[in-house]
Each structure stands twice: as C-alpha cells, then as structure tokens.
N, C-alpha and C positions, 0 to 999 in steps of 0.2 A: 579465614585463609588459609590455605597450606603453603608451606616453603616448597620452591619447585624440588628440592633436593631430596624432601621426603615422598616425593609422589611415588617413586617405584617402591616404596615400602607399603603403598594403599591401594595396589593394585586390585585388591579384593573389594575395595569400596566401590568401584564403578561396575556394579552385577546388574542384572537386570532388576533387580529389587529398588537400586540407588543409581539416579543417572548424574552425570558428572558435568560440571561447567568448568570452562578455562577463560581466565581473565589475563589478557595482555597488559604488561604495563603496571604501575602503580597510582592508579588515581582513586583516590579515597572516596570521593563521591558515588562513584561507578561502583565500587567495591561494596559499600554500605547498601546502595539500592538492590544491587543483585543479593546480597545476601540476606536481605530482608524479605524477598518473594522466594528465592529457590531454596535456602536451608529449611525453612517451615514445610516444604515441600518434598524433603527428604534426599535432595540432592547435595553432593558433596562438591566443593568449592577449591579448584588449584589455580595458580597463579605464574606466570613466566615473563622473563625479563624482554624477550623479543620474539619476532615471527619465527627465526632458526628454532629457538627452545621448543615454542610452541607447536611447530608442525613435528617436531621429533618425537613429542608427547602424544601428538593426534595419531600419527603412526604406528604406536607402541601400547598405545591404552584404547579402551573404549569411550572416548570425549564425545557426550552429546551435543553441547554447546560451544561454540567460541565466541567472545567476545572481544573486538580489538581495542586498541589505545587508540585516545583522540589525538595523541602525539605523532601518529604516522599519517600518513598522507591517504587519501582514498585511492591512489592510484597503486600504493605499496599494499594497501589491505586486499583491493581486488586482486593482486597477484597472489596472495597468499591465500585466498578463495579458491583461485584456480589450483593452486599446487596442493589443497586439502582436498578439493574434490576428486582429483587423481587417487588418492589413496583411502580416504573415505567419503563415498558418493553421498551420503544422506547426513553427514554431520551438519548441523544449523551453525549459520554464523551470521551474527550481527556485527555490521561494521558501524565505528564511532570513528569520526575525523573531525579536524578544525579546518582541514585541507581538502577541497572538493572541487570538483568540476561535474558540468551536466554529463559529460562521456563517462565520467567514474561511477555516476549513479548507472546509467544504460549498463555498464558492463558488470555491474554488480548483477542487475536484476539478468541479465544474461549467464551468469555463474548461479544463480539462483540464491543470493544472499537472502536471509529471511527478513532483514531489516537493514536500514541503510540511515545514517543521523549524521548530520552535521548542522547545518543552517537551522534546523528545526530541533536541536537538540535540548532536551531539558530532562530534569529527573522524571516528569509527567510521562513525556513522550516514551522514554526507555522502560519505565514501568508498564505502559501500554503494550510494546512490541513484546516484551516477556510474557505477559499475563496470554496476549494471543499465542505464542510459542509452546506456552503450557497447554492450551486449549486445543491446540490444533493436533488432528490425528497424524499418525507416522505414514501419511503417503507423500508422494512427490509435490515438488513445489507449488504448481496452481497458478504461475503467472508465466507464460512462455512470450518471449519476445519473436514475433516475425519478422520484424525489419525496425530499425532504429535509427535516428539522427535526434539533437536535440530540438530540431524543429518538426519532426515527424515521426510518431512511434505510432506503430501496430502491434497489439499484444492480443493474446488469446487469454481470457481469466476464467478460472474455474467458478463454477456458481456457489461460493460459499461465503459466510460475513467476513472470515478472517483474511481470504484472498482478497475481498473488497478492502477492507479497511489497508492491508500491507501496500495495495497499487496505490491509495491515496496518498500514504505516508513517501511511497517512491516518486510519485508524480508532485509531490509537493517539495522534493529534494532538488527536482529538475525546474519547474516553474521559476522564473525570475521577475513574477508581477509585483506590484505593491501590494500590501499587505491586505488592505481592503477588497480590492479586485480578486487578489487569493483567496481570500475567505470566501468570498461571494461563490467563487468559481467552485471552490471545493465544496462546498455545502450543496450547492446545484448537481453537481456530478455525482456526489456521492447518492443522492436521493434518485436520480435517475439510473444511476447503476443497480442501485438495489432492487427498483421497480422492474428493471430487464431480467435479473437474477429470481425475482419472487415469480412475476407474472408469465416471463417467459420461459423459465426453466424450473419452477417451482423449489428453487435451492436444491436441485440435485447436482451432486458433486460429481457427476460424470459428465456433466455439460458445460460448455463454456462460452463466455460472452465476449463478442469481440470490441476492441476499444480502441479507436485511433484519435490520436491528441496532434494538434495542429498547431505550432505558434509563428505568426507572423509578426511584422513590425508592429503592427497595430490591432491585433485582433489574437484571439485564441478562440480555437475549436475543436471540439471534443464530439466524435460521433461513436456512438453505444447501439450495439444491434445484437439481439439475442437470438437464439434459434427458434423461438415459438413461432406461431400462426399470428400474433400481434393482439391488440386489444379488443376486446368485444364487449358490448353494452354494458354486461354484467360486471365485468372488470371496473369500467368506469365507475359503477354504482359504489365501489370499494375506496373511492378517492374523494376528497375534498371537492375538486374541481367537478364533480358530478353532483353535488347537492342542490336540491331546489333552494331558490333564494329564502323560504320561510323557515327552512330546517337545515341550518350551516354544519348540524353535526350529525346529519343522517347516516353518513359514511362510517362513522363509530360502532352505531348498533350493528349495522351490515358486517363490518367485520368481526365483530364479536362473536355474532351469529354464525359466522361461518368459520371460527376458530383462527383468525388470521393474526399476523402479529401486529402492534401497535402502529399505527401509521395512517397513510390514505393522503398525508399533504404534499408528496413529493412533487406534483407536477406544477401544483399551485405555488409552492415555495420557489422553484426552479424558475419559473416565467417570471419571477419578482427579483430573480437575484441576476439573471443574465440579459442579453437585449434582445437574443432571437432562440426562439425554441421551436425546431421543425420536425415533424413527422414523418416518417415514408408512408407508402402507400397504403403496406400492411400492418403498419403500427407496430412493427418489431423492430424498426431501427428510429434512432433520434438523433439531432446534430443542435449542440449547445453552441451558442457563439456569443463572445463577450468583446467588445469594443472598446480598448484601452485608450489612455489619456492621450490627446494629440491624433486621435483619428480622424476627427471631424475637421480639424486645420487640415491635415493632409489632403483630406478629400476635396475640400475645397480649395487647396492650392493647387491640386491636379488639374479640377474642373476649369480652374481660371487660365492654368496653361493651356487648355485645348482650344480656348477661343481665339478667333482671328485678330 
C-alpha cells in the first residue's frame, strides 16, 4: 500500500494502463485480500485515513475503485458514495461495514454501489465481489431501483451473470431470514433469475428483467418477469423437469447439442427449495413463495379466531 502523503507523487501511476484502488482505513485483512487480487492485475493501491481524505483524492486523481472501512457505518458510507457520484460518476465503490440496516443497503443500490458487505462479509465474499468487478465491462450499473422499502422492493436488472450475482449479494444483506431459509430461497431465486435471463433475454445486456421482492411477517415472495415470450416446449426439453422418466439426463445432451451453458436443473431445484412456484399464463413470469417458521401456527390462530 502507498502512504497517502505520497499519492500526489504517483499521479502518473493511475493511467489508462494502470488502474487505481483506494482503501479507506487500516484493515490488515482487507488490505491483504485486495493486494493479492488487484496488484497482479496491474492495479496500484492507495490508502487513506478517513472519508474526507478519500473524497479529496477521488476529486483530484483518477481512482477507479474505492473500498470503505468496516469501522464506519453503512449510513456514513452511503453518504460518501453519494458525494463521490457528484464528482466522479463512474468510480466503483464497494461498501464494507459492521453497522448496517436494510435501508442502508437499499440506499447503496440507489447510489449504484458495486457491492455491499456487512453481515455476509468474509474474505471469500470480498474476493468474489472484486473478481466480479474485474470481469465487468465499463458500462453503467445494471441494477436500477424502481421503488423500495425493506418489505417491498422492485428492481430492473440487466441480463448478465455479474448483475445477477451482485443482486443476490444485495438481497442477502437485506433479507433477515434464518440461515437455512436464506440459503434455500437464495438458491431457488438464483436459478429462476438465470432462467429468465437465459430463456427470456438470451443474456442480452441491453435487456432487463423485472424483479419484485416482498417480505411479510410469515412469508417471503419473489416475482421475476422477463421481456420474452415465455417458455416453449423446445425450451422445456433443455431442462431436467422435461426429461422422460427413463432418461433423467436427456436434457444434458440436448443442451450440449445446442451449445447452451451447463444447467437445466433450475426449475426442478427451485420446486424443492421453496413452498410454491407459480408461473404466469405466458410463462415469462414466475412467483416464488417461501413460508417461514410460525406461518402454520399463525394461520391456525387466525382460522380459529374467525369461528363463532
């Protein structure tokens, strides 16, 4: 890492040939993880003590990535994100924090943070987020907030794998489910989201999938709608759910013959991980429903209370 006082002497390092990352604070683990990933890729690394110093450097030098400190709150980091956006619209920001609320996560999505890691933070999740950043092209964000509260979120999500993975990470930060339910819902949602992007959009990055997330006291629902014409019989043959009983791997050969990505188990997997999987009439929208612990007791109580 470079001492912040020496950054002025290193302006030439942040050229078109060498991108620059800025870490706020002095977190040894984060510093080591970023260095292992970025330096071999030709990035230069800088470090500052606080938000004000970081903003001053972003204003003066071409900084491509800012990573915040876990010592500051998500609310303060989002405010820094907004201030960065006013002076450098396309600088990517990854927020790390140990103090977060669902409202902070939503605000970070509105401000086009590249990633947000708090309760899901680990060296592995940070590495995955940074690798996604390195692989993503230099276009605008890809996750647009249409409207949002912690209980009801509507988004437009660009049809590419990195946007899908980033969305899953954001929603994982918002969702307050028990670990088992969070894992099941996340896997099911991922499979159906990728199905929509593949079959409805052909992973065309100019197209968007509509996602609606609803969290009630006793259930979680997610609606995914793609701009396509829905599933056809031919597309069902690409999936495990369409295999004949005597040939459970028929879809694998079909996908290989068609040059499609590995997979085809999405619908079958999702049906086993959530309680209800409901398709719309055209087949281009799907609703996933997961009932949470206590739902049956609550339903029984309501039913009992309605009796004379």
